[in-house]
C-alpha positions as a printed NumPy array, in Angstrom:
array([[ -8.235,   7.557,  -6.182],
       [ -7.253,  10.7  ,  -6.067],
       [ -3.824,  12.423,  -8.069],
       [ -2.682,  14.236,  -4.94 ],
       [  0.761,  14.471,  -3.345],
       [ -0.463,  15.615,   0.14 ],
       [  1.469,  13.853,   3.201],
       [  4.705,  14.121,   0.832],
       [  4.914,  17.78 ,   0.488],
       [  6.792,  19.086,   3.418],
       [  8.888,  15.235,   3.566],
       [ 10.125,  16.087,  -0.132],
       [ 10.948,  19.623,   1.017],
       [ 12.977,  18.84 ,   3.52 ],
       [ 14.522,  15.729,   1.637],
       [ 15.493,  18.085,  -2.057],
       [ 16.6  ,  20.913,   0.313],
       [ 19.034,  19.227,   1.985],
       [ 20.553,  16.311,  -0.615],
       [ 20.56 ,  19.308,  -3.387],
       [ 21.206,  22.401,  -1.57 ],
       [ 21.543,  24.08 ,  -5.186],
       [ 17.683,  23.988,  -5.331],
       [ 17.041,  26.906,  -3.2  ],
       [ 18.047,  28.966,  -5.941],
       [ 14.884,  27.515,  -7.694],
       [ 12.35 ,  27.227,  -4.817],
       [  9.993,  29.689,  -3.808],
       [  7.018,  29.974,  -2.03 ],
       [  2.983,  29.713,  -2.314],
       [  0.435,  31.973,   0.101],
       [ -0.252,  28.303,   1.867],
       [  3.643,  28.157,   2.429],
       [  3.883,  25.121,  -0.149],
       [  6.92 ,  24.952,  -1.952],
       [  6.479,  24.784,  -5.605],
       [ 10.134,  23.613,  -7.51 ],
       [ 11.179,  25.534, -10.511],
       [ 12.343,  23.876, -13.282],
       [ 16.29 ,  22.947, -13.775],
       [ 17.838,  24.925, -15.588],
       [ 20.104,  24.093, -18.295],
       [ 23.151,  25.893, -17.487],
       [ 22.994,  24.364, -13.319],
       [ 22.075,  21.081, -14.502],
       [ 23.23 ,  18.588, -11.616],
       [ 25.432,  15.494, -12.974],
       [ 24.903,  12.229, -12.408],
       [ 27.455,  11.887,  -9.774],
       [ 26.224,  14.846,  -7.895],
       [ 23.031,  12.898,  -7.508],
       [ 24.4  ,   9.61 ,  -6.461],
       [ 26.539,  11.363,  -3.937],
       [ 23.488,  10.426,  -1.331],
       [ 22.988,   6.85 ,  -2.25 ],
       [ 24.77 ,   3.768,  -1.632],
       [ 25.55 ,   3.366,  -5.213],
       [ 28.77 ,   4.052,  -7.51 ],
       [ 28.636,   5.801, -10.763],
       [ 30.146,   3.592, -13.009],
       [ 28.11 ,   0.142, -12.426],
       [ 24.694,   1.859, -13.223],
       [ 23.98 ,   3.663, -17.046],
       [ 21.72 ,   6.534, -16.074],
       [ 18.453,   7.528, -17.66 ],
       [ 18.872,  10.068, -20.726],
       [ 18.368,  13.173, -19.462],
       [ 20.093,  15.112, -22.374],
       [ 17.929,  17.79 , -24.4  ],
       [ 17.697,  18.012, -28.044],
       [ 19.229,  20.714, -30.152],
       [ 16.463,  22.309, -30.145],
       [ 15.306,  21.531, -26.421],
       [ 19.05 ,  23.096, -25.209],
       [ 18.381,  26.344, -26.473],
       [ 14.71 ,  26.895, -24.442],
       [ 14.641,  28.162, -20.452],
       [ 13.971,  25.001, -19.265],
       [ 13.9  ,  21.194, -20.083],
       [ 11.594,  18.502, -18.749],
       [ 11.407,  14.659, -19.741],
       [ 10.029,  12.95 , -17.026],
       [  7.476,  13.382, -14.423],
       [  7.188,  11.685, -11.102],
       [  3.424,  11.502,  -9.703],
       [  3.146,   9.431,  -6.592],
       [ -0.858,   8.45 ,  -6.803],
       [ -3.165,   7.294,  -3.429],
       [ -5.693,   5.306,  -3.519],
       [ -7.295,   6.847,  -0.419],
       [ -6.565,   4.76 ,   2.994],
       [ -5.159,   1.802,   1.292],
       [ -2.132,   1.898,  -0.737],
       [  0.761,   4.26 ,  -2.801],
       [  2.232,   3.694,  -6.14 ],
       [  4.055,   5.975,  -8.503],
       [  3.973,   6.676, -11.698],
       [  6.52 ,   7.471, -14.192],
       [  5.62 ,   9.911, -17.134],
       [  7.764,  10.297, -20.136],
       [  6.722,  13.335, -22.397],
       [  8.711,  11.864, -25.197],
       [  7.219,   8.915, -25.477],
       [  4.193,   9.557, -23.236],
       [  4.399,   6.399, -21.826],
       [  3.487,   5.988, -18.313],
       [  5.492,   3.423, -15.967],
       [  3.711,   2.245, -13.261],
       [  5.971,   1.049,  -9.971],
       [  3.658,  -0.429,  -7.714],
       [  5.257,  -2.308,  -4.742],
       [  2.246,  -4.47 ,  -4.368],
       [  1.758,  -5.863,  -7.611],
       [  0.245,  -9.286,  -5.849],
       [ -2.656,  -6.861,  -5.204],
       [ -3.834,  -6.455,  -8.951],
       [ -4.316,  -2.459,  -9.133],
       [ -2.699,  -2.049, -12.21 ],
       [ -5.432,  -4.296, -14.018],
       [ -8.119,  -3.302, -12.048],
       [ -7.125,   0.911, -12.868],
       [ -6.196,  -0.335, -16.954],
       [ -9.633,  -1.839, -17.016],
       [-12.124,   0.839, -15.656],
       [-11.016,   3.621, -17.21 ],
       [ -8.871,   5.16 , -14.58 ],
       [ -5.711,   5.082, -16.055],
       [ -7.252,   6.654, -19.583],
       [ -8.77 ,   9.549, -17.088],
       [ -5.378,  10.444, -15.661],
       [ -3.544,  10.346, -18.996],
       [ -6.941,  12.512, -19.963],
       [ -5.979,  14.98 , -17.814],
       [ -2.482,  14.997, -18.214],
       [ -3.18 ,  16.519, -21.785],
       [ -5.376,  18.585, -20.504],
       [ -3.108,  20.635, -17.826],
       [ -0.584,  20.754, -20.696],
       [ -2.873,  22.207, -23.064],
       [ -3.902,  25.224, -20.024],
       [ -0.743,  25.609, -19.796],
       [  0.57 ,  25.81 , -23.666],
       [  2.954,  23.158, -23.198],
       [  3.419,  22.544, -26.959],
       [  3.85 ,  26.257, -27.701],
       [  6.876,  25.662, -25.401],
       [  7.807,  22.67 , -27.534],
       [  6.762,  22.911, -30.986],
       [  9.225,  19.901, -32.138],
       [  7.072,  17.22 , -30.161],
       [  4.054,  16.2  , -31.3  ],
       [  0.953,  15.847, -29.106],
       [ -0.503,  12.535, -28.638],
       [ -4.169,  11.496, -28.533],
       [ -3.875,   9.474, -25.405],
       [ -1.272,   8.261, -22.567],
       [ -0.176,   4.583, -22.441],
       [ -0.016,   3.322, -19.4  ],
       [  2.679,   0.036, -19.078],
       [  3.781,  -1.739, -15.744],
       [  7.265,  -1.235, -14.78 ],
       [  9.066,  -4.798, -15.004],
       [ 11.122,  -6.72 , -11.921],
       [ 10.251,  -3.68 ,  -9.277],
       [ 11.008,  -4.031,  -5.57 ],
       [  8.   ,  -5.201,  -3.192],
       [  7.098,  -4.304,   0.154],
       [  6.707,  -7.371,   2.65 ],
       [  3.176,  -8.699,   2.057],
       [  0.975,  -7.898,   5.24 ],
       [ -2.283,  -9.244,   6.601],
       [ -5.184,  -7.069,   5.385],
       [ -6.049,  -4.386,   7.688],
       [ -2.094,  -4.15 ,   8.677],
       [ -0.08 ,  -1.028,   6.97 ],
       [  2.707,  -1.888,   4.612],
       [  5.721,   0.033,   3.441],
       [  4.012,   1.086,  -0.258],
       [  4.746,   4.877,   0.814],
       [  8.095,   4.276,   1.689],
       [  8.349,   2.655,  -1.446],
       [  7.042,   4.912,  -3.812],
       [  9.868,   7.437,  -1.865],
       [ 12.281,   5.103,  -2.409],
       [ 11.399,   4.651,  -6.086],
       [ 10.974,   8.488,  -6.912],
       [ 14.728,   9.041,  -5.078],
       [ 16.183,   6.242,  -7.491],
       [ 14.514,   7.585, -10.519],
       [ 15.377,  11.369, -10.167],
       [ 19.178,   9.997,  -9.756],
       [ 19.019,   8.205, -12.384],
       [ 19.983,   4.765, -11.168],
       [ 18.367,   1.434, -11.108],
       [ 14.995,   0.593,  -9.401],
       [ 16.379,  -2.341,  -7.897],
       [ 17.561,  -3.653,  -4.43 ],
       [ 19.224,  -6.658,  -3.133],
       [ 17.918,  -6.422,   0.517],
       [ 15.061,  -8.58 ,   1.318],
       [ 11.65 ,  -6.999,   0.916],
       [ 11.311,  -6.972,   4.767],
       [ 14.782,  -5.244,   5.002],
       [ 14.258,  -2.9  ,   2.469],
       [ 11.423,  -1.329,   4.19 ],
       [ 13.401,  -0.585,   7.572],
       [ 16.385,   0.541,   5.677],
       [ 14.681,   3.349,   3.74 ],
       [ 12.032,   4.346,   6.523],
       [ 15.638,   4.515,   8.541],
       [ 17.221,   6.804,   5.698],
       [ 14.02 ,   8.939,   5.794],
       [ 14.166,   9.739,   9.04 ]])
């Protein structure tokens, strides 16, 4: 596996800035023009209603995820609870890892669960390697110095997300909708709505692909 988002950077730049014009105040460019989003600030947090305006769902019928900071964290210059990580299996598949920085649990959202990737990477040590890399990176940026009330874990736990919408099955060698579903999962999680759909796998892929274009 490779833990990159190559191919997602520009589309997500466009999607973020079109969906949330407020993000312009928190974006800056590196030398290679790849956008890096700065942390959302407490004083300008987007409400659930603002996020949901780009989705065909109602605020009343959904229970938002807990994005509220603790009494200590509310005085910090930034607050982050969840980190979304698109993961690519080169030339084969995309799926999504959702890291909770309070519980140190990574939920895997895989639209092709029948392929058995979770079992494979949980068994061969790939997930453990990713978890170790996450902790190493947080050490590098002095994460626990900024969040002294959070305990440093010895490892990161990986679990399969339940009842995840799945793409239509394709024949070996054919391209599926895994990348489309990863984008859909990210939008739903970032917007604090349930990861679910009432459409068939085929229609879900067509519908969201149309939204993206």
